[in-house]
mmCIF file as gemmi writes it, N, C-alpha and C atoms, coordinates in Angstrom:
data_model
loop_
_atom_site.group_PDB
_atom_site.id
_atom_site.type_symbol
_atom_site.label_atom_id
_atom_site.label_alt_id
_atom_site.label_comp_id
_atom_site.label_asym_id
_atom_site.label_entity_id
_atom_site.label_seq_id
_atom_site.pdbx_PDB_ins_code
_atom_site.Cartn_x
_atom_site.Cartn_y
_atom_site.Cartn_z
_atom_site.occupancy
_atom_site.B_iso_or_equiv
_atom_site.pdbx_formal_charge
_atom_site.auth_seq_id
_atom_site.auth_asym_id
_atom_site.pdbx_PDB_model_num
ATOM 1 N N . MET Axp A 1 ? -3.384 -30.629 -20.386 1 0 ? 1 A 1
ATOM 2 C CA . MET Axp A 1 ? -2.09 -30.465 -20.217 1 0 ? 1 A 1
ATOM 3 C C . MET Axp A 1 ? -1.321 -30.303 -19.025 1 0 ? 1 A 1
ATOM 4 N N . THR Axp A 2 ? -0.272 -30.938 -18.254 1 0 ? 2 A 1
ATOM 5 C CA . THR Axp A 2 ? 0.198 -30.349 -17.18 1 0 ? 2 A 1
ATOM 6 C C . THR Axp A 2 ? 1.776 -30.269 -17.3 1 0 ? 2 A 1
ATOM 7 N N . LYS Axp A 3 ? 2.63 -29.398 -16.638 1 0 ? 3 A 1
ATOM 8 C CA . LYS Axp A 3 ? 3.55 -29.134 -16.523 1 0 ? 3 A 1
ATOM 9 C C . LYS Axp A 3 ? 4.535 -29.732 -15.152 1 0 ? 3 A 1
ATOM 10 N N . ILE Axp A 4 ? 5.628 -30.154 -15.74 1 0 ? 4 A 1
ATOM 11 C CA . ILE Axp A 4 ? 6.047 -31.165 -14.461 1 0 ? 4 A 1
ATOM 12 C C . ILE Axp A 4 ? 7.759 -30.716 -14.549 1 0 ? 4 A 1
ATOM 13 N N . ILE Axp A 5 ? 8.301 -30.332 -13.585 1 0 ? 5 A 1
ATOM 14 C CA . ILE Axp A 5 ? 9.486 -29.661 -13.685 1 0 ? 5 A 1
ATOM 15 C C . ILE Axp A 5 ? 10.576 -30.866 -12.263 1 0 ? 5 A 1
ATOM 16 N N . LEU Axp A 6 ? 11.1 -31.326 -12.983 1 0 ? 6 A 1
ATOM 17 C CA . LEU Axp A 6 ? 12.159 -32.691 -12.187 1 0 ? 6 A 1
ATOM 18 C C . LEU Axp A 6 ? 13.62 -31.551 -11.983 1 0 ? 6 A 1
ATOM 19 N N . ASN Axp A 7 ? 13.744 -32.059 -10.606 1 0 ? 7 A 1
ATOM 20 C CA . ASN Axp A 7 ? 15.583 -31.526 -10.386 1 0 ? 7 A 1
ATOM 21 C C . ASN Axp A 7 ? 16.617 -32.895 -10.615 1 0 ? 7 A 1
ATOM 22 N N . VAL Axp A 8 ? 17.211 -32.538 -11.769 1 0 ? 8 A 1
ATOM 23 C CA . VAL Axp A 8 ? 18.111 -34.023 -11.824 1 0 ? 8 A 1
ATOM 24 C C . VAL Axp A 8 ? 19.574 -33.513 -11.652 1 0 ? 8 A 1
ATOM 25 N N . LYS Axp A 9 ? 20.211 -34.289 -11.085 1 0 ? 9 A 1
ATOM 26 C CA . LYS Axp A 9 ? 21.608 -34.674 -10.199 1 0 ? 9 A 1
ATOM 27 C C . LYS Axp A 9 ? 22.676 -35.228 -11.797 1 0 ? 9 A 1
ATOM 28 N N . GLY Axp A 10 ? 23.474 -34.936 -12.044 1 0 ? 10 A 1
ATOM 29 C CA . GLY Axp A 10 ? 24.241 -35.235 -13 1 0 ? 10 A 1
ATOM 30 C C . GLY Axp A 10 ? 24.518 -34.77 -14.514 1 0 ? 10 A 1
ATOM 31 N N . MET Axp A 11 ? 23.669 -34.152 -15.176 1 0 ? 11 A 1
ATOM 32 C CA . MET Axp A 11 ? 24.045 -33.4 -16.19 1 0 ? 11 A 1
ATOM 33 C C . MET Axp A 11 ? 24.993 -32.65 -16.395 1 0 ? 11 A 1
ATOM 34 N N . VAL Axp A 12 ? 26.022 -33.018 -17.04 1 0 ? 12 A 1
ATOM 35 C CA . VAL Axp A 12 ? 26.863 -31.84 -17.186 1 0 ? 12 A 1
ATOM 36 C C . VAL Axp A 12 ? 27.53 -31.526 -18.582 1 0 ? 12 A 1
ATOM 37 N N . CYS Axp A 13 ? 26.495 -31.655 -19.514 1 0 ? 13 A 1
ATOM 38 C CA . CYS Axp A 13 ? 26.59 -30.903 -20.96 1 0 ? 13 A 1
ATOM 39 C C . CYS Axp A 13 ? 25.441 -31.023 -21.554 1 0 ? 13 A 1
ATOM 40 N N . HIS Axp A 14 ? 25.424 -30.671 -22.991 1 0 ? 14 A 1
ATOM 41 C CA . HIS Axp A 14 ? 24.498 -30.339 -23.768 1 0 ? 14 A 1
ATOM 42 C C . HIS Axp A 14 ? 24.038 -31.866 -24.176 1 0 ? 14 A 1
ATOM 43 N N . GLY Axp A 15 ? 25.424 -32.858 -24.043 1 0 ? 15 A 1
ATOM 44 C CA . GLY Axp A 15 ? 25.117 -34.414 -24.963 1 0 ? 15 A 1
ATOM 45 C C . GLY Axp A 15 ? 23.878 -35.366 -23.55 1 0 ? 15 A 1
ATOM 46 N N . CYS Axp A 16 ? 24.043 -34.308 -22.586 1 0 ? 16 A 1
ATOM 47 C CA . CYS Axp A 16 ? 23.394 -34.887 -21.411 1 0 ? 16 A 1
ATOM 48 C C . CYS Axp A 16 ? 21.986 -34.321 -21.666 1 0 ? 16 A 1
ATOM 49 N N . GLU Axp A 17 ? 21.435 -33.135 -22.006 1 0 ? 17 A 1
ATOM 50 C CA . GLU Axp A 17 ? 20.645 -32.555 -22.223 1 0 ? 17 A 1
ATOM 51 C C . GLU Axp A 17 ? 19.729 -33.205 -23.448 1 0 ? 17 A 1
ATOM 52 N N . ASN Axp A 18 ? 20.412 -33.64 -24.415 1 0 ? 18 A 1
ATOM 53 C CA . ASN Axp A 18 ? 20.024 -34.5 -25.639 1 0 ? 18 A 1
ATOM 54 C C . ASN Axp A 18 ? 19.252 -35.588 -25.334 1 0 ? 18 A 1
ATOM 55 N N . ARG Axp A 19 ? 20.508 -36.472 -24.676 1 0 ? 19 A 1
ATOM 56 C CA . ARG Axp A 19 ? 20.186 -37.888 -23.921 1 0 ? 19 A 1
ATOM 57 C C . ARG Axp A 19 ? 18.827 -37.848 -23.029 1 0 ? 19 A 1
ATOM 58 N N . VAL Axp A 20 ? 18.631 -36.838 -22.014 1 0 ? 20 A 1
ATOM 59 C CA . VAL Axp A 20 ? 17.52 -36.983 -21.067 1 0 ? 20 A 1
ATOM 60 C C . VAL Axp A 20 ? 16.15 -36.366 -22.56 1 0 ? 20 A 1
ATOM 61 N N . GLU Axp A 21 ? 16.147 -35.614 -23.217 1 0 ? 21 A 1
ATOM 62 C CA . GLU Axp A 21 ? 15.004 -35.161 -23.515 1 0 ? 21 A 1
ATOM 63 C C . GLU Axp A 21 ? 14.655 -36.303 -24.708 1 0 ? 21 A 1
ATOM 64 N N . ASN Axp A 22 ? 15.461 -36.97 -25.364 1 0 ? 22 A 1
ATOM 65 C CA . ASN Axp A 22 ? 15.088 -38.154 -26.512 1 0 ? 22 A 1
ATOM 66 C C . ASN Axp A 22 ? 14.305 -39.087 -25.48 1 0 ? 22 A 1
ATOM 67 N N . ALA Axp A 23 ? 15.006 -39.641 -24.49 1 0 ? 23 A 1
ATOM 68 C CA . ALA Axp A 23 ? 14.463 -40.911 -23.629 1 0 ? 23 A 1
ATOM 69 C C . ALA Axp A 23 ? 13.329 -40.52 -23.146 1 0 ? 23 A 1
ATOM 70 N N . LEU Axp A 24 ? 12.929 -39.367 -22.557 1 0 ? 24 A 1
ATOM 71 C CA . LEU Axp A 24 ? 11.384 -38.478 -22.437 1 0 ? 24 A 1
ATOM 72 C C . LEU Axp A 24 ? 10.728 -38.935 -23.527 1 0 ? 24 A 1
ATOM 73 N N . LYS Axp A 25 ? 10.972 -37.786 -24.308 1 0 ? 25 A 1
ATOM 74 C CA . LYS Axp A 25 ? 10.161 -38.088 -25.458 1 0 ? 25 A 1
ATOM 75 C C . LYS Axp A 25 ? 9.663 -39.11 -25.979 1 0 ? 25 A 1
ATOM 76 N N . ASN Axp A 26 ? 10.501 -39.98 -25.656 1 0 ? 26 A 1
ATOM 77 C CA . ASN Axp A 26 ? 9.683 -41.428 -26.121 1 0 ? 26 A 1
ATOM 78 C C . ASN Axp A 26 ? 8.557 -42.115 -25.405 1 0 ? 26 A 1
ATOM 79 N N . ILE Axp A 27 ? 8.575 -41.386 -24.418 1 0 ? 27 A 1
ATOM 80 C CA . ILE Axp A 27 ? 7.315 -41.872 -23.009 1 0 ? 27 A 1
ATOM 81 C C . ILE Axp A 27 ? 6.44 -41.581 -23.811 1 0 ? 27 A 1
ATOM 82 N N . GLU Axp A 28 ? 4.721 -42.569 -24.013 1 0 ? 28 A 1
ATOM 83 C CA . GLU Axp A 28 ? 3.666 -41.836 -24.559 1 0 ? 28 A 1
ATOM 84 C C . GLU Axp A 28 ? 2.939 -40.891 -23.33 1 0 ? 28 A 1
ATOM 85 N N . GLY Axp A 29 ? 2.257 -39.843 -23.899 1 0 ? 29 A 1
ATOM 86 C CA . GLY Axp A 29 ? 1.716 -38.937 -23.317 1 0 ? 29 A 1
ATOM 87 C C . GLY Axp A 29 ? 2.938 -37.597 -23.216 1 0 ? 29 A 1
ATOM 88 N N . VAL Axp A 30 ? 3.703 -37.999 -23.065 1 0 ? 30 A 1
ATOM 89 C CA . VAL Axp A 30 ? 4.795 -36.426 -23.008 1 0 ? 30 A 1
ATOM 90 C C . VAL Axp A 30 ? 4.519 -35.711 -24.608 1 0 ? 30 A 1
ATOM 91 N N . LYS Axp A 31 ? 4.77 -34.767 -24.417 1 0 ? 31 A 1
ATOM 92 C CA . LYS Axp A 31 ? 4.388 -34.023 -25.495 1 0 ? 31 A 1
ATOM 93 C C . LYS Axp A 31 ? 5.748 -32.687 -25.997 1 0 ? 31 A 1
ATOM 94 N N . LYS Axp A 32 ? 6.226 -32.167 -24.627 1 0 ? 32 A 1
ATOM 95 C CA . LYS Axp A 32 ? 7.408 -31.545 -25.032 1 0 ? 32 A 1
ATOM 96 C C . LYS Axp A 32 ? 8.726 -31.47 -23.868 1 0 ? 32 A 1
ATOM 97 N N . VAL Axp A 33 ? 9.577 -31.724 -23.844 1 0 ? 33 A 1
ATOM 98 C CA . VAL Axp A 33 ? 10.861 -31.454 -22.904 1 0 ? 33 A 1
ATOM 99 C C . VAL Axp A 33 ? 11.399 -30.564 -23.448 1 0 ? 33 A 1
ATOM 100 N N . LYS Axp A 34 ? 12.621 -30.032 -22.153 1 0 ? 34 A 1
ATOM 101 C CA . LYS Axp A 34 ? 13.53 -28.848 -22.126 1 0 ? 34 A 1
ATOM 102 C C . LYS Axp A 34 ? 14.263 -29.514 -21.119 1 0 ? 34 A 1
ATOM 103 N N . ALA Axp A 35 ? 15.593 -29.921 -21.305 1 0 ? 35 A 1
ATOM 104 C CA . ALA Axp A 35 ? 16.211 -30.369 -20.479 1 0 ? 35 A 1
ATOM 105 C C . ALA Axp A 35 ? 17.508 -28.976 -20.036 1 0 ? 35 A 1
ATOM 106 N N . ASN Axp A 36 ? 17.996 -28.538 -18.966 1 0 ? 36 A 1
ATOM 107 C CA . ASN Axp A 36 ? 19.186 -27.865 -18.407 1 0 ? 36 A 1
ATOM 108 C C . ASN Axp A 36 ? 20.003 -28.119 -17.829 1 0 ? 36 A 1
ATOM 109 N N . TYR Axp A 37 ? 21.124 -28.439 -17.992 1 0 ? 37 A 1
ATOM 110 C CA . TYR Axp A 37 ? 22.459 -28.98 -17.218 1 0 ? 37 A 1
ATOM 111 C C . TYR Axp A 37 ? 22.878 -27.705 -16.309 1 0 ? 37 A 1
ATOM 112 N N . GLN Axp A 38 ? 22.922 -27.037 -16.859 1 0 ? 38 A 1
ATOM 113 C CA . GLN Axp A 38 ? 23.366 -25.719 -15.968 1 0 ? 38 A 1
ATOM 114 C C . GLN Axp A 38 ? 22.585 -25.259 -14.989 1 0 ? 38 A 1
ATOM 115 N N . LYS Axp A 39 ? 21.061 -25.483 -15.336 1 0 ? 39 A 1
ATOM 116 C CA . LYS Axp A 39 ? 19.98 -25.296 -13.716 1 0 ? 39 A 1
ATOM 117 C C . LYS Axp A 39 ? 19.789 -26.889 -13.207 1 0 ? 39 A 1
ATOM 118 N N . GLY Axp A 40 ? 20.042 -27.83 -13.6 1 0 ? 40 A 1
ATOM 119 C CA . GLY Axp A 40 ? 19.836 -28.933 -13.285 1 0 ? 40 A 1
ATOM 120 C C . GLY Axp A 40 ? 18.471 -29.814 -13.152 1 0 ? 40 A 1
ATOM 121 N N . SER Axp A 41 ? 17.761 -29.248 -14.397 1 0 ? 41 A 1
ATOM 122 C CA . SER Axp A 41 ? 16.504 -29.493 -14.341 1 0 ? 41 A 1
ATOM 123 C C . SER Axp A 41 ? 15.655 -30.111 -15.381 1 0 ? 41 A 1
ATOM 124 N N . VAL Axp A 42 ? 14.613 -30.245 -15.51 1 0 ? 42 A 1
ATOM 125 C CA . VAL Axp A 42 ? 14.165 -30.903 -17.003 1 0 ? 42 A 1
ATOM 126 C C . VAL Axp A 42 ? 12.416 -30.16 -16.632 1 0 ? 42 A 1
ATOM 127 N N . GLN Axp A 43 ? 12.005 -29.969 -17.777 1 0 ? 43 A 1
ATOM 128 C CA . GLN Axp A 43 ? 10.749 -29.089 -17.987 1 0 ? 43 A 1
ATOM 129 C C . GLN Axp A 43 ? 9.748 -30.231 -18.88 1 0 ? 43 A 1
ATOM 130 N N . ILE Axp A 44 ? 8.808 -30.332 -18.437 1 0 ? 44 A 1
ATOM 131 C CA . ILE Axp A 44 ? 8.01 -31.94 -19.236 1 0 ? 44 A 1
ATOM 132 C C . ILE Axp A 44 ? 7.017 -31.049 -19.591 1 0 ? 44 A 1
ATOM 133 N N . THR Axp A 45 ? 5.785 -31.305 -20.602 1 0 ? 45 A 1
ATOM 134 C CA . THR Axp A 45 ? 4.67 -30.828 -20.53 1 0 ? 45 A 1
ATOM 135 C C . THR Axp A 45 ? 4.092 -32.213 -21.204 1 0 ? 45 A 1
ATOM 136 N N . ALA Axp A 46 ? 3.249 -32.566 -20.55 1 0 ? 46 A 1
ATOM 137 C CA . ALA Axp A 46 ? 2.443 -33.682 -20.932 1 0 ? 46 A 1
ATOM 138 C C . ALA Axp A 46 ? 0.637 -34.007 -20.534 1 0 ? 46 A 1
ATOM 139 N N . ASN Axp A 47 ? 0.419 -35.063 -21.25 1 0 ? 47 A 1
ATOM 140 C CA . ASN Axp A 47 ? -0.676 -35.243 -20.675 1 0 ? 47 A 1
ATOM 141 C C . ASN Axp A 47 ? -0.965 -35.592 -19.09 1 0 ? 47 A 1
ATOM 142 N N . GLU Axp A 48 ? -2.084 -35.272 -19.144 1 0 ? 48 A 1
ATOM 143 C CA . GLU Axp A 48 ? -2.158 -35.035 -17.092 1 0 ? 48 A 1
ATOM 144 C C . GLU Axp A 48 ? -2.277 -36.605 -16.708 1 0 ? 48 A 1
ATOM 145 N N . GLU Axp A 49 ? -2.47 -37.477 -17.635 1 0 ? 49 A 1
ATOM 146 C CA . GLU Axp A 49 ? -2.594 -38.93 -17.272 1 0 ? 49 A 1
ATOM 147 C C . GLU Axp A 49 ? -1.356 -39.427 -16.705 1 0 ? 49 A 1
ATOM 148 N N . ILE Axp A 50 ? -0.178 -38.571 -17.19 1 0 ? 50 A 1
ATOM 149 C CA . ILE Axp A 50 ? 0.99 -39.12 -17.135 1 0 ? 50 A 1
ATOM 150 C C . ILE Axp A 50 ? 1.733 -39.499 -15.976 1 0 ? 50 A 1
ATOM 151 N N . SER Axp A 51 ? 2.507 -40.511 -15.71 1 0 ? 51 A 1
ATOM 152 C CA . SER Axp A 51 ? 2.606 -40.868 -14.161 1 0 ? 51 A 1
ATOM 153 C C . SER Axp A 51 ? 4.221 -40.035 -14.007 1 0 ? 51 A 1
ATOM 154 N N . GLN Axp A 52 ? 4.519 -39.615 -13.012 1 0 ? 52 A 1
ATOM 155 C CA . GLN Axp A 52 ? 5.294 -38.846 -12.848 1 0 ? 52 A 1
ATOM 156 C C . GLN Axp A 52 ? 6.485 -40.013 -12.49 1 0 ? 52 A 1
ATOM 157 N N . THR Axp A 53 ? 6.162 -40.851 -11.565 1 0 ? 53 A 1
ATOM 158 C CA . THR Axp A 53 ? 7.263 -42.407 -11.398 1 0 ? 53 A 1
ATOM 159 C C . THR Axp A 53 ? 7.622 -42.656 -12.754 1 0 ? 53 A 1
ATOM 160 N N . MET Axp A 54 ? 6.825 -42.606 -13.446 1 0 ? 54 A 1
ATOM 161 C CA . MET Axp A 54 ? 7.624 -43.256 -14.996 1 0 ? 54 A 1
ATOM 162 C C . MET Axp A 54 ? 8.69 -42.424 -15.698 1 0 ? 54 A 1
ATOM 163 N N . LEU Axp A 55 ? 8.334 -41.366 -15.511 1 0 ? 55 A 1
ATOM 164 C CA . LEU Axp A 55 ? 9.288 -40.27 -15.763 1 0 ? 55 A 1
ATOM 165 C C . LEU Axp A 55 ? 10.55 -39.818 -14.689 1 0 ? 55 A 1
ATOM 166 N N . ILE Axp A 56 ? 10.365 -40.459 -13.974 1 0 ? 56 A 1
ATOM 167 C CA . ILE Axp A 56 ? 11.656 -40.413 -12.664 1 0 ? 56 A 1
ATOM 168 C C . ILE Axp A 56 ? 12.685 -41.8 -13.648 1 0 ? 56 A 1
ATOM 169 N N . GLN Axp A 57 ? 11.951 -42.645 -13.341 1 0 ? 57 A 1
ATOM 170 C CA . GLN Axp A 57 ? 12.108 -43.944 -13.252 1 0 ? 57 A 1
ATOM 171 C C . GLN Axp A 57 ? 12.939 -44.46 -14.767 1 0 ? 57 A 1
ATOM 172 N N . ALA Axp A 58 ? 12.494 -43.581 -15.929 1 0 ? 58 A 1
ATOM 173 C CA . ALA Axp A 58 ? 13.217 -43.302 -17.218 1 0 ? 58 A 1
ATOM 174 C C . ALA Axp A 58 ? 14.49 -42.346 -17.005 1 0 ? 58 A 1
ATOM 175 N N . LEU Axp A 59 ? 14.413 -41.636 -16.172 1 0 ? 59 A 1
ATOM 176 C CA . LEU Axp A 59 ? 15.661 -40.651 -15.885 1 0 ? 59 A 1
ATOM 177 C C . LEU Axp A 59 ? 16.925 -41.563 -15.297 1 0 ? 59 A 1
ATOM 178 N N . GLU Axp A 60 ? 16.384 -42.5 -13.976 1 0 ? 60 A 1
ATOM 179 C CA . GLU Axp A 60 ? 17.497 -42.855 -13.202 1 0 ? 60 A 1
ATOM 180 C C . GLU Axp A 60 ? 17.661 -44.217 -14.263 1 0 ? 60 A 1
ATOM 181 N N . ASN Axp A 61 ? 16.791 -44.804 -15.149 1 0 ? 61 A 1
ATOM 182 C CA . ASN Axp A 61 ? 17.629 -45.746 -15.908 1 0 ? 61 A 1
ATOM 183 C C . ASN Axp A 61 ? 18.904 -45.551 -16.779 1 0 ? 61 A 1
ATOM 184 N N . LEU Axp A 62 ? 19.047 -44.207 -16.902 1 0 ? 62 A 1
ATOM 185 C CA . LEU Axp A 62 ? 20.244 -43.521 -17.639 1 0 ? 62 A 1
ATOM 186 C C . LEU Axp A 62 ? 21.018 -42.939 -16.852 1 0 ? 62 A 1
ATOM 187 N N . GLY Axp A 63 ? 20.984 -43.356 -15.334 1 0 ? 63 A 1
ATOM 188 C CA . GLY Axp A 63 ? 22.123 -43.279 -14.809 1 0 ? 63 A 1
ATOM 189 C C . GLY Axp A 63 ? 22.235 -41.759 -14.171 1 0 ? 63 A 1
ATOM 190 N N . TYR Axp A 64 ? 20.971 -41.15 -14.024 1 0 ? 64 A 1
ATOM 191 C CA . TYR Axp A 64 ? 21.004 -39.64 -13.255 1 0 ? 64 A 1
ATOM 192 C C . TYR Axp A 64 ? 19.841 -39.893 -12.289 1 0 ? 64 A 1
ATOM 193 N N . GLU Axp A 65 ? 20.242 -38.789 -11.356 1 0 ? 65 A 1
ATOM 194 C CA . GLU Axp A 65 ? 19.45 -38.691 -9.652 1 0 ? 65 A 1
ATOM 195 C C . GLU Axp A 65 ? 18.495 -38.079 -9.701 1 0 ? 65 A 1
ATOM 196 N N . VAL Axp A 66 ? 17.56 -38.457 -9.587 1 0 ? 66 A 1
ATOM 197 C CA . VAL Axp A 66 ? 16.24 -37.31 -9.596 1 0 ? 66 A 1
ATOM 198 C C . VAL Axp A 66 ? 16.067 -36.376 -8.062 1 0 ? 66 A 1
ATOM 199 N N . GLU Axp A 67 ? 16.023 -35.737 -7.786 1 0 ? 67 A 1
ATOM 200 C CA . GLU Axp A 67 ? 15.583 -35.197 -6.367 1 0 ? 67 A 1
ATOM 201 C C . GLU Axp A 67 ? 14.308 -35.162 -6.303 1 0 ? 67 A 1
ATOM 202 N N . LYS Axp A 68 ? 13.375 -35.681 -4.697 1 0 ? 68 A 1
ATOM 203 C CA . LYS Axp A 68 ? 12.758 -35.474 -5.07 1 0 ? 68 A 1
ATOM 204 C C . LYS Axp A 68 ? 12.03 -34.077 -4.298 1 0 ? 68 A 1
ATOM 205 N N . GLU Axp A 69 ? 11.238 -33.4 -4.505 1 0 ? 69 A 1
ATOM 206 C CA . GLU Axp A 69 ? 10.008 -32.292 -4.246 1 0 ? 69 A 1
ATOM 207 C C . GLU Axp A 69 ? 9.899 -32.838 -2.756 1 0 ? 69 A 1
ATOM 208 N N . ALA Axp A 70 ? 10.345 -31.434 -1.817 1 0 ? 70 A 1
ATOM 209 C CA . ALA Axp A 70 ? 9.819 -31.487 -0.795 1 0 ? 70 A 1
ATOM 210 C C . ALA Axp A 70 ? 8.779 -31.416 -0.187 1 0 ? 70 A 1
């Protein structure tokens, strides 16, 4: 298992958290998702084979902006 933390802009409420969590949980290989709109972050536990690009694309498809790690 691997833990991925993404910084997400645009989440403003608990509804946003639920929307993000539901979208990411549907991706094969994702085991656990916890979004926090106050911190602007999403913590994902997934199989090592998971593509971070796929996770970012799913969030962007919902209309959120993912800040790339420096």
